[in-house]
All heavy atoms as a GROMACS GRO file, in nm:
protein
  472
    1MET      N    1   1.521  -6.849 -16.752
    1MET     CA    2   1.380  -6.831 -16.723
    1MET      C    3   1.334  -6.690 -16.760
    1MET      O    4   1.233  -6.674 -16.824
    1MET     CB    5   1.357  -6.858 -16.574
    1MET     CG    6   1.216  -6.836 -16.532
    1MET     SD    7   1.140  -6.993 -16.516
    1MET     CE    8   1.010  -6.957 -16.408
    2TRP      N    9   1.411  -6.589 -16.717
    2TRP     CA   10   1.372  -6.453 -16.750
    2TRP      C   11   1.385  -6.424 -16.898
    2TRP      O   12   1.309  -6.342 -16.953
    2TRP     CB   13   1.455  -6.353 -16.668
    2TRP     CG   14   1.423  -6.362 -16.522
    2TRP    CD1   15   1.507  -6.405 -16.424
    2TRP    CD2   16   1.299  -6.332 -16.458
    2TRP    NE1   17   1.442  -6.403 -16.303
    2TRP    CE2   18   1.314  -6.359 -16.321
    2TRP    CE3   19   1.176  -6.286 -16.502
    2TRP    CZ2   20   1.212  -6.341 -16.229
    2TRP    CZ3   21   1.074  -6.268 -16.410
    2TRP    CH2   22   1.092  -6.295 -16.276
    3ASP      N   23   1.478  -6.491 -16.964
    3ASP     CA   24   1.492  -6.475 -17.108
    3ASP      C   25   1.366  -6.523 -17.179
    3ASP      O   26   1.322  -6.464 -17.278
    3ASP     CB   27   1.613  -6.552 -17.160
    3ASP     CG   28   1.744  -6.491 -17.117
    3ASP    OD1   29   1.746  -6.370 -17.088
    3ASP    OD2   30   1.844  -6.565 -17.110
    4THR      N   31   1.307  -6.629 -17.127
    4THR     CA   32   1.184  -6.683 -17.186
    4THR      C   33   1.070  -6.584 -17.172
    4THR      O   34   0.999  -6.555 -17.269
    4THR     CB   35   1.147  -6.817 -17.120
    4THR    OG1   36   1.257  -6.907 -17.131
    4THR    CG2   37   1.025  -6.877 -17.185
    5PHE      N   38   1.052  -6.529 -17.051
    5PHE     CA   39   0.945  -6.432 -17.031
    5PHE      C   40   0.969  -6.304 -17.110
    5PHE      O   41   0.876  -6.243 -17.160
    5PHE     CB   42   0.928  -6.401 -16.882
    5PHE     CG   43   0.847  -6.504 -16.809
    5PHE    CD1   44   0.908  -6.598 -16.729
    5PHE    CD2   45   0.709  -6.508 -16.822
    5PHE    CE1   46   0.834  -6.694 -16.663
    5PHE    CE2   47   0.633  -6.603 -16.758
    5PHE     CZ   48   0.696  -6.697 -16.677
    6ARG      N   49   1.095  -6.266 -17.124
    6ARG     CA   50   1.126  -6.148 -17.205
    6ARG      C   51   1.089  -6.171 -17.351
    6ARG      O   52   1.029  -6.085 -17.416
    6ARG     CB   53   1.275  -6.114 -17.193
    6ARG     CG   54   1.311  -5.984 -17.261
    6ARG     CD   55   1.457  -5.966 -17.258
    6ARG     NE   56   1.514  -6.082 -17.329
    6ARG     CZ   57   1.633  -6.087 -17.380
    6ARG    NH1   58   1.714  -5.987 -17.367
    6ARG    NH2   59   1.675  -6.193 -17.445
    7ALA      N   60   1.120  -6.289 -17.402
    7ALA     CA   61   1.087  -6.321 -17.541
    7ALA      C   62   0.936  -6.325 -17.561
    7ALA      O   63   0.885  -6.276 -17.663
    7ALA     CB   64   1.148  -6.456 -17.579
    8VAL      N   65   0.864  -6.380 -17.464
    8VAL     CA   66   0.717  -6.385 -17.474
    8VAL      C   67   0.660  -6.244 -17.467
    8VAL      O   68   0.567  -6.210 -17.540
    8VAL     CB   69   0.658  -6.476 -17.363
    8VAL    CG1   70   0.508  -6.462 -17.355
    8VAL    CG2   71   0.697  -6.621 -17.388
    9PHE      N   72   0.716  -6.160 -17.381
    9PHE     CA   73   0.669  -6.022 -17.371
    9PHE      C   74   0.686  -5.948 -17.503
    9PHE      O   75   0.595  -5.880 -17.549
    9PHE     CB   76   0.747  -5.950 -17.259
    9PHE     CG   77   0.713  -5.804 -17.248
    9PHE    CD1   78   0.591  -5.764 -17.197
    9PHE    CD2   79   0.803  -5.707 -17.290
    9PHE    CE1   80   0.559  -5.630 -17.187
    9PHE    CE2   81   0.773  -5.573 -17.280
    9PHE     CZ   82   0.650  -5.535 -17.228
   10TRP      N   83   0.803  -5.964 -17.564
   10TRP     CA   84   0.825  -5.899 -17.694
   10TRP      C   85   0.728  -5.954 -17.800
   10TRP      O   86   0.682  -5.881 -17.886
   10TRP     CB   87   0.969  -5.917 -17.740
   10TRP     CG   88   1.066  -5.830 -17.666
   10TRP    CD1   89   1.169  -5.872 -17.589
   10TRP    CD2   90   1.068  -5.687 -17.660
   10TRP    NE1   91   1.235  -5.764 -17.535
   10TRP    CE2   92   1.176  -5.649 -17.577
   10TRP    CE3   93   0.989  -5.588 -17.716
   10TRP    CZ2   94   1.205  -5.517 -17.550
   10TRP    CZ3   95   1.020  -5.456 -17.690
   10TRP    CH2   96   1.126  -5.421 -17.608
   11ALA      N   97   0.698  -6.082 -17.790
   11ALA     CA   98   0.604  -6.142 -17.885
   11ALA      C   99   0.464  -6.084 -17.865
   11ALA      O  100   0.391  -6.061 -17.961
   11ALA     CB  101   0.602  -6.293 -17.869
   12PHE      N  102   0.426  -6.062 -17.739
   12PHE     CA  103   0.295  -6.002 -17.712
   12PHE      C  104   0.287  -5.862 -17.771
   12PHE      O  105   0.183  -5.822 -17.823
   12PHE     CB  106   0.269  -5.996 -17.561
   12PHE     CG  107   0.196  -6.113 -17.506
   12PHE    CD1  108   0.258  -6.237 -17.493
   12PHE    CD2  109   0.064  -6.103 -17.466
   12PHE    CE1  110   0.192  -6.345 -17.442
   12PHE    CE2  111  -0.005  -6.211 -17.415
   12PHE     CZ  112   0.058  -6.333 -17.403
   13LEU      N  113   0.396  -5.787 -17.763
   13LEU     CA  114   0.398  -5.653 -17.819
   13LEU      C  115   0.408  -5.654 -17.971
   13LEU      O  116   0.368  -5.558 -18.036
   13LEU     CB  117   0.514  -5.572 -17.761
   13LEU     CG  118   0.501  -5.531 -17.616
   13LEU    CD1  119   0.627  -5.457 -17.571
   13LEU    CD2  120   0.379  -5.445 -17.595
   14GLY      N  121   0.465  -5.760 -18.024
   14GLY     CA  122   0.477  -5.771 -18.169
   14GLY      C  123   0.596  -5.698 -18.227
   14GLY      O  124   0.602  -5.676 -18.348
   15ILE      N  125   0.690  -5.659 -18.142
   15ILE     CA  126   0.810  -5.592 -18.193
   15ILE      C  127   0.932  -5.674 -18.151
   15ILE      O  128   0.959  -5.694 -18.034
   15ILE     CB  129   0.822  -5.447 -18.140
   15ILE    CG1  130   0.803  -5.442 -17.988
   15ILE    CG2  131   0.721  -5.356 -18.207
   15ILE    CD1  132   0.827  -5.306 -17.930
   16ARG      N  133   1.000  -5.723 -18.248
   16ARG     CA  134   1.120  -5.804 -18.222
   16ARG      C  135   1.206  -5.802 -18.347
   16ARG      O  136   1.157  -5.824 -18.458
   16ARG     CB  137   1.079  -5.947 -18.189
   16ARG     CG  138   1.189  -6.034 -18.140
   16ARG     CD  139   1.230  -5.993 -18.002
   16ARG     NE  140   1.327  -6.091 -17.950
   16ARG     CZ  141   1.421  -6.057 -17.867
   16ARG    NH1  142   1.431  -5.934 -17.825
   16ARG    NH2  143   1.504  -6.146 -17.824
   17SER      N  144   1.332  -5.778 -18.329
   17SER     CA  145   1.423  -5.779 -18.444
   17SER      C  146   1.448  -5.924 -18.485
   17SER      O  147   1.437  -6.016 -18.405
   17SER     CB  148   1.554  -5.711 -18.408
   17SER     OG  149   1.624  -5.788 -18.312
   18SER      N  150   1.484  -5.943 -18.608
   18SER     CA  151   1.510  -6.079 -18.656
   18SER      C  152   1.634  -6.137 -18.588
   18SER      O  153   1.642  -6.257 -18.564
   18SER     CB  154   1.526  -6.081 -18.808
   18SER     OG  155   1.633  -5.998 -18.848
   19GLN      N  156   1.730  -6.052 -18.555
   19GLN     CA  157   1.849  -6.098 -18.485
   19GLN      C  158   1.811  -6.149 -18.346
   19GLN      O  159   1.856  -6.255 -18.302
   19GLN     CB  160   1.952  -5.987 -18.474
   19GLN     CG  161   2.077  -6.030 -18.400
   19GLN     CD  162   2.173  -5.913 -18.379
   19GLN    OE1  163   2.140  -5.800 -18.411
   19GLN    NE2  164   2.289  -5.941 -18.325
   20GLY      N  165   1.728  -6.075 -18.274
   20GLY     CA  166   1.684  -6.118 -18.142
   20GLY      C  167   1.602  -6.245 -18.149
   20GLY      O  168   1.614  -6.333 -18.063
   21TYR      N  169   1.519  -6.256 -18.252
   21TYR     CA  170   1.439  -6.376 -18.271
   21TYR      C  171   1.530  -6.498 -18.292
   21TYR      O  172   1.506  -6.604 -18.234
   21TYR     CB  173   1.345  -6.357 -18.389
   21TYR     CG  174   1.269  -6.482 -18.426
   21TYR    CD1  175   1.163  -6.527 -18.347
   21TYR    CD2  176   1.302  -6.556 -18.538
   21TYR    CE1  177   1.094  -6.641 -18.380
   21TYR    CE2  178   1.233  -6.669 -18.572
   21TYR     CZ  179   1.129  -6.711 -18.493
   21TYR     OH  180   1.061  -6.826 -18.526
   22ASP      N  181   1.632  -6.483 -18.375
   22ASP     CA  182   1.725  -6.593 -18.401
   22ASP      C  183   1.800  -6.634 -18.275
   22ASP      O  184   1.820  -6.753 -18.250
   22ASP     CB  185   1.823  -6.555 -18.511
   22ASP     CG  186   1.757  -6.546 -18.647
   22ASP    OD1  187   1.650  -6.609 -18.665
   22ASP    OD2  188   1.811  -6.475 -18.734
   23GLU      N  189   1.841  -6.535 -18.194
   23GLU     CA  190   1.910  -6.566 -18.070
   23GLU      C  191   1.820  -6.642 -17.974
   23GLU      O  192   1.861  -6.739 -17.911
   23GLU     CB  193   1.959  -6.438 -18.004
   23GLU     CG  194   2.073  -6.370 -18.076
   23GLU     CD  195   2.107  -6.236 -18.016
   23GLU    OE1  196   2.051  -6.200 -17.910
   23GLU    OE2  197   2.190  -6.165 -18.076
   24ASP      N  198   1.695  -6.597 -17.964
   24ASP     CA  199   1.599  -6.665 -17.876
   24ASP      C  200   1.572  -6.807 -17.923
   24ASP      O  201   1.561  -6.899 -17.842
   24ASP     CB  202   1.467  -6.588 -17.870
   24ASP     CG  203   1.480  -6.459 -17.790
   24ASP    OD1  204   1.575  -6.448 -17.710
   24ASP    OD2  205   1.393  -6.372 -17.807
   25ARG      N  206   1.561  -6.824 -18.053
   25ARG     CA  207   1.533  -6.956 -18.108
   25ARG      C  208   1.643  -7.056 -18.077
   25ARG      O  209   1.618  -7.173 -18.055
   25ARG     CB  210   1.514  -6.944 -18.259
   25ARG     CG  211   1.413  -7.039 -18.314
   25ARG     CD  212   1.392  -7.016 -18.458
   25ARG     NE  213   1.523  -7.022 -18.527
   25ARG     CZ  214   1.540  -6.999 -18.654
   25ARG    NH1  215   1.438  -6.967 -18.728
   25ARG    NH2  216   1.659  -7.006 -18.708
   26LYS      N  217   1.766  -7.006 -18.069
   26LYS     CA  218   1.879  -7.094 -18.042
   26LYS      C  219   1.887  -7.137 -17.895
   26LYS      O  220   1.927  -7.248 -17.865
   26LYS     CB  221   2.010  -7.026 -18.082
   26LYS     CG  222   2.027  -7.010 -18.230
   26LYS     CD  223   2.154  -6.935 -18.263
   26LYS     CE  224   2.162  -6.906 -18.412
   26LYS     NZ  225   2.277  -6.821 -18.445
   27LYS      N  226   1.851  -7.047 -17.804
   27LYS     CA  227   1.874  -7.076 -17.663
   27LYS      C  228   1.750  -7.112 -17.582
   27LYS      O  229   1.764  -7.163 -17.472
   27LYS     CB  230   1.946  -6.959 -17.596
   27LYS     CG  231   1.867  -6.832 -17.586
   27LYS     CD  232   1.950  -6.722 -17.522
   27LYS     CE  233   1.872  -6.592 -17.521
   27LYS     NZ  234   1.947  -6.486 -17.459
   28LEU      N  235   1.630  -7.089 -17.635
   28LEU     CA  236   1.509  -7.118 -17.558
   28LEU      C  237   1.450  -7.252 -17.596
   28LEU      O  238   1.456  -7.294 -17.712
   28LEU     CB  239   1.405  -7.008 -17.580
   28LEU     CG  240   1.445  -6.869 -17.537
   28LEU    CD1  241   1.334  -6.770 -17.569
   28LEU    CD2  242   1.479  -6.864 -17.389
   29LYS      N  243   1.391  -7.318 -17.498
   29LYS     CA  244   1.324  -7.446 -17.522
   29LYS      C  245   1.176  -7.421 -17.544
   29LYS      O  246   1.115  -7.338 -17.476
   29LYS     CB  247   1.345  -7.540 -17.405
   29LYS     CG  248   1.490  -7.572 -17.387
   29LYS     CD  249   1.512  -7.673 -17.280
   29LYS     CE  250   1.662  -7.690 -17.274
   29LYS     NZ  251   1.713  -7.790 -17.199
   30ILE      N  252   1.118  -7.494 -17.638
   30ILE     CA  253   0.981  -7.467 -17.680
   30ILE      C  254   0.882  -7.487 -17.566
   30ILE      O  255   0.788  -7.409 -17.552
   30ILE     CB  256   0.943  -7.552 -17.804
   30ILE    CG1  257   0.806  -7.510 -17.859
   30ILE    CG2  258   0.943  -7.698 -17.771
   30ILE    CD1  259   0.803  -7.374 -17.917
   31HIS      N  260   0.902  -7.586 -17.482
   31HIS     CA  261   0.805  -7.607 -17.375
   31HIS      C  262   0.812  -7.495 -17.271
   31HIS      O  263   0.710  -7.460 -17.211
   31HIS     CB  264   0.820  -7.746 -17.311
   31HIS     CG  265   0.952  -7.774 -17.250
   31HIS    ND1  266   1.061  -7.814 -17.324
   31HIS    CD2  267   0.995  -7.766 -17.123
   31HIS    CE1  268   1.164  -7.830 -17.244
   31HIS    NE2  269   1.127  -7.801 -17.121
   32HIS      N  270   0.927  -7.434 -17.252
   32HIS     CA  271   0.936  -7.318 -17.163
   32HIS      C  272   0.862  -7.199 -17.222
   32HIS      O  273   0.795  -7.125 -17.150
   32HIS     CB  274   1.081  -7.280 -17.138
   32HIS     CG  275   1.156  -7.380 -17.057
   32HIS    ND1  276   1.293  -7.385 -17.057
   32HIS    CD2  277   1.115  -7.478 -16.975
   32HIS    CE1  278   1.332  -7.482 -16.978
   32HIS    NE2  279   1.225  -7.541 -16.927
   33VAL      N  280   0.873  -7.182 -17.352
   33VAL     CA  281   0.806  -7.070 -17.418
   33VAL      C  282   0.654  -7.088 -17.412
   33VAL      O  283   0.580  -6.993 -17.387
   33VAL     CB  284   0.854  -7.057 -17.565
   33VAL    CG1  285   0.774  -6.952 -17.640
   33VAL    CG2  286   1.002  -7.024 -17.569
   34ILE      N  287   0.606  -7.210 -17.431
   34ILE     CA  288   0.463  -7.237 -17.425
   34ILE      C  289   0.409  -7.209 -17.285
   34ILE      O  290   0.305  -7.143 -17.269
   34ILE     CB  291   0.432  -7.382 -17.469
   34ILE    CG1  292   0.462  -7.397 -17.618
   34ILE    CG2  293   0.289  -7.420 -17.437
   34ILE    CD1  294   0.459  -7.539 -17.668
   35ILE      N  295   0.479  -7.257 -17.183
   35ILE     CA  296   0.435  -7.234 -17.045
   35ILE      C  297   0.436  -7.085 -17.012
   35ILE      O  298   0.340  -7.032 -16.954
   35ILE     CB  299   0.523  -7.313 -16.947
   35ILE    CG1  300   0.499  -7.463 -16.964
   35ILE    CG2  301   0.498  -7.271 -16.802
   35ILE    CD1  302   0.598  -7.551 -16.892
   36ALA      N  303   0.541  -7.016 -17.050
   36ALA     CA  304   0.549  -6.872 -17.024
   36ALA      C  305   0.439  -6.797 -17.100
   36ALA      O  306   0.381  -6.702 -17.047
   36ALA     CB  307   0.686  -6.818 -17.064
   37GLY      N  308   0.408  -6.839 -17.220
   37GLY     CA  309   0.302  -6.776 -17.298
   37GLY      C  310   0.167  -6.794 -17.233
   37GLY      O  311   0.087  -6.699 -17.226
   38VAL      N  312   0.139  -6.912 -17.183
   38VAL     CA  313   0.011  -6.938 -17.116
   38VAL      C  314   0.002  -6.856 -16.988
   38VAL      O  315  -0.102  -6.795 -16.959
   38VAL     CB  316  -0.006  -7.089 -17.087
   38VAL    CG1  317  -0.124  -7.115 -16.996
   38VAL    CG2  318  -0.022  -7.166 -17.218
   39VAL      N  319   0.110  -6.852 -16.910
   39VAL     CA  320   0.111  -6.773 -16.786
   39VAL      C  321   0.090  -6.625 -16.817
   39VAL      O  322   0.008  -6.558 -16.752
   39VAL     CB  323   0.242  -6.796 -16.708
   39VAL    CG1  324   0.257  -6.695 -16.596
   39VAL    CG2  325   0.247  -6.937 -16.655
   40CYS      N  326   0.159  -6.573 -16.914
   40CYS     CA  327   0.144  -6.431 -16.951
   40CYS      C  328   0.004  -6.401 -17.002
   40CYS      O  329  -0.053  -6.296 -16.972
   40CYS     CB  330   0.249  -6.392 -17.054
   40CYS     SG  331   0.415  -6.383 -16.985
   41ALA      N  332  -0.053  -6.491 -17.079
   41ALA     CA  333  -0.189  -6.471 -17.129
   41ALA      C  334  -0.289  -6.470 -17.014
   41ALA      O  335  -0.381  -6.387 -17.012
   41ALA     CB  336  -0.225  -6.580 -17.229
   42LEU      N  337  -0.272  -6.559 -16.918
   42LEU     CA  338  -0.362  -6.561 -16.801
   42LEU      C  339  -0.349  -6.433 -16.719
   42LEU      O  340  -0.449  -6.376 -16.677
   42LEU     CB  341  -0.332  -6.683 -16.715
   42LEU     CG  342  -0.377  -6.816 -16.771
   42LEU    CD1  343  -0.330  -6.930 -16.682
   42LEU    CD2  344  -0.528  -6.821 -16.786
   43VAL      N  345  -0.227  -6.388 -16.699
   43VAL     CA  346  -0.206  -6.263 -16.626
   43VAL      C  347  -0.269  -6.146 -16.701
   43VAL      O  348  -0.336  -6.061 -16.640
   43VAL     CB  349  -0.055  -6.238 -16.603
   43VAL    CG1  350  -0.028  -6.097 -16.554
   43VAL    CG2  351   0.001  -6.340 -16.506
   44PHE      N  352  -0.257  -6.143 -16.831
   44PHE     CA  353  -0.317  -6.037 -16.912
   44PHE      C  354  -0.469  -6.038 -16.899
   44PHE      O  355  -0.531  -5.932 -16.880
   44PHE     CB  356  -0.274  -6.055 -17.058
   44PHE     CG  357  -0.332  -5.953 -17.151
   44PHE    CD1  358  -0.289  -5.822 -17.148
   44PHE    CD2  359  -0.430  -5.989 -17.243
   44PHE    CE1  360  -0.341  -5.727 -17.234
   44PHE    CE2  361  -0.483  -5.895 -17.329
   44PHE     CZ  362  -0.439  -5.764 -17.324
   45VAL      N  363  -0.531  -6.154 -16.906
   45VAL     CA  364  -0.677  -6.165 -16.896
   45VAL      C  365  -0.724  -6.122 -16.757
   45VAL      O  366  -0.822  -6.048 -16.744
   45VAL     CB  367  -0.724  -6.308 -16.930
   45VAL    CG1  368  -0.869  -6.329 -16.893
   45VAL    CG2  369  -0.701  -6.337 -17.077
   46VAL      N  370  -0.654  -6.166 -16.653
   46VAL     CA  371  -0.692  -6.127 -16.517
   46VAL      C  372  -0.680  -5.977 -16.499
   46VAL      O  373  -0.767  -5.913 -16.438
   46VAL     CB  374  -0.607  -6.204 -16.414
   46VAL    CG1  375  -0.623  -6.146 -16.274
   46VAL    CG2  376  -0.644  -6.352 -16.415
   47MET      N  377  -0.575  -5.918 -16.553
   47MET     CA  378  -0.558  -5.772 -16.543
   47MET      C  379  -0.670  -5.698 -16.616
   47MET      O  380  -0.720  -5.598 -16.566
   47MET     CB  381  -0.421  -5.731 -16.595
   47MET     CG  382  -0.309  -5.770 -16.503
   47MET     SD  383  -0.143  -5.732 -16.566
   47MET     CE  384  -0.153  -5.557 -16.592
   48LEU      N  385  -0.708  -5.748 -16.733
   48LEU     CA  386  -0.818  -5.685 -16.805
   48LEU      C  387  -0.948  -5.695 -16.727
   48LEU      O  388  -1.026  -5.599 -16.720
   48LEU     CB  389  -0.836  -5.750 -16.943
   48LEU     CG  390  -0.740  -5.707 -17.052
   48LEU    CD1  391  -0.769  -5.784 -17.180
   48LEU    CD2  392  -0.751  -5.558 -17.078
   49LEU      N  393  -0.975  -5.812 -16.670
   49LEU     CA  394  -1.096  -5.828 -16.590
   49LEU      C  395  -1.096  -5.736 -16.470
   49LEU      O  396  -1.200  -5.676 -16.437
   49LEU     CB  397  -1.110  -5.974 -16.546
   49LEU     CG  398  -1.143  -6.074 -16.656
   49LEU    CD1  399  -1.140  -6.216 -16.601
   49LEU    CD2  400  -1.279  -6.044 -16.717
   50MET      N  401  -0.983  -5.721 -16.404
   50MET     CA  402  -0.973  -5.631 -16.290
   50MET      C  403  -0.994  -5.486 -16.332
   50MET      O  404  -1.061  -5.409 -16.263
   50MET     CB  405  -0.839  -5.648 -16.220
   50MET     CG  406  -0.827  -5.779 -16.146
   50MET     SD  407  -0.663  -5.811 -16.076
   50MET     CE  408  -0.636  -5.666 -15.978
   51LEU      N  409  -0.940  -5.449 -16.447
   51LEU     CA  410  -0.957  -5.312 -16.498
   51LEU      C  411  -1.103  -5.284 -16.529
   51LEU      O  412  -1.157  -5.179 -16.492
   51LEU     CB  413  -0.871  -5.292 -16.623
   51LEU     CG  414  -0.881  -5.156 -16.690
   51LEU    CD1  415  -0.826  -5.048 -16.597
   51LEU    CD2  416  -0.807  -5.156 -16.822
   52VAL      N  417  -1.170  -5.377 -16.594
   52VAL     CA  418  -1.312  -5.360 -16.626
   52VAL      C  419  -1.394  -5.352 -16.499
   52VAL      O  420  -1.485  -5.267 -16.488
   52VAL     CB  421  -1.362  -5.475 -16.718
   52VAL    CG1  422  -1.512  -5.474 -16.727
   52VAL    CG2  423  -1.298  -5.465 -16.854
   53LYS      N  424  -1.364  -5.435 -16.401
   53LYS     CA  425  -1.437  -5.433 -16.274
   53LYS      C  426  -1.416  -5.300 -16.204
   53LYS      O  427  -1.509  -5.243 -16.146
   53LYS     CB  428  -1.391  -5.548 -16.187
   53LYS     CG  429  -1.476  -5.574 -16.069
   53LYS     CD  430  -1.436  -5.701 -16.000
   53LYS     CE  431  -1.539  -5.738 -15.896
   53LYS     NZ  432  -1.513  -5.867 -15.836
   54PHE      N  433  -1.294  -5.248 -16.209
   54PHE     CA  434  -1.264  -5.120 -16.146
   54PHE      C  435  -1.338  -5.006 -16.215
   54PHE      O  436  -1.394  -4.919 -16.149
   54PHE     CB  437  -1.113  -5.095 -16.150
   54PHE     CG  438  -1.072  -4.960 -16.098
   54PHE    CD1  439  -1.072  -4.934 -15.962
   54PHE    CD2  440  -1.034  -4.860 -16.185
   54PHE    CE1  441  -1.036  -4.809 -15.914
   54PHE    CE2  442  -0.997  -4.735 -16.140
   54PHE     CZ  443  -0.997  -4.710 -16.004
   55ILE      N  444  -1.339  -5.006 -16.346
   55ILE     CA  445  -1.403  -4.899 -16.423
   55ILE      C  446  -1.554  -4.900 -16.405
   55ILE      O  447  -1.618  -4.796 -16.395
   55ILE     CB  448  -1.363  -4.908 -16.571
   55ILE    CG1  449  -1.216  -4.873 -16.587
   55ILE    CG2  450  -1.450  -4.817 -16.657
   55ILE    CD1  451  -1.161  -4.893 -16.725
   56THR      N  452  -1.612  -5.020 -16.400
   56THR     CA  453  -1.758  -5.030 -16.393
   56THR      C  454  -1.811  -5.033 -16.250
   56THR      O  455  -1.932  -5.040 -16.232
   56THR     CB  456  -1.806  -5.156 -16.468
   56THR    OG1  457  -1.748  -5.272 -16.409
   56THR    CG2  458  -1.773  -5.147 -16.614
   57ALA      N  459  -1.725  -5.025 -16.149
   57ALA     CA  460  -1.771  -5.026 -16.010
   57ALA      C  461  -1.845  -4.897 -15.979
   57ALA      O  462  -1.811  -4.790 -16.028
   57ALA     CB  463  -1.651  -5.041 -15.917
   58LYS      N  464  -1.947  -4.911 -15.900
   58LYS     CA  465  -2.027  -4.789 -15.863
   58LYS      C  466  -1.993  -4.742 -15.726
   58LYS      O  467  -1.958  -4.804 -15.637
   58LYS     CB  468  -2.176  -4.822 -15.871
   58LYS     CG  469  -2.219  -4.845 -16.014
   58LYS     CD  470  -2.366  -4.867 -16.019
   58LYS     CE  471  -2.407  -4.890 -16.165
   58LYS     NZ  472  -2.547  -4.911 -16.180
   0.00000   0.00000   0.00000
C-alpha cells in the first residue's frame, strides 16, 4: 500500500528513475495506483483550497 502511494508521489513530482519505474510496474496493481492517484489529487486540491482561504482571510 505504501509503495503505491510512494510511486504516485514520485509521479506527482515528475522525478523517477527508469529502474524505479520498472520495479513499480512489476509489483503494483493498476487499480491500486488509480485509487491512490485519485486520493492524492483530492488531498492536493483540498490543501490548495485551504491555503488560498488562509491567504485571503481578513
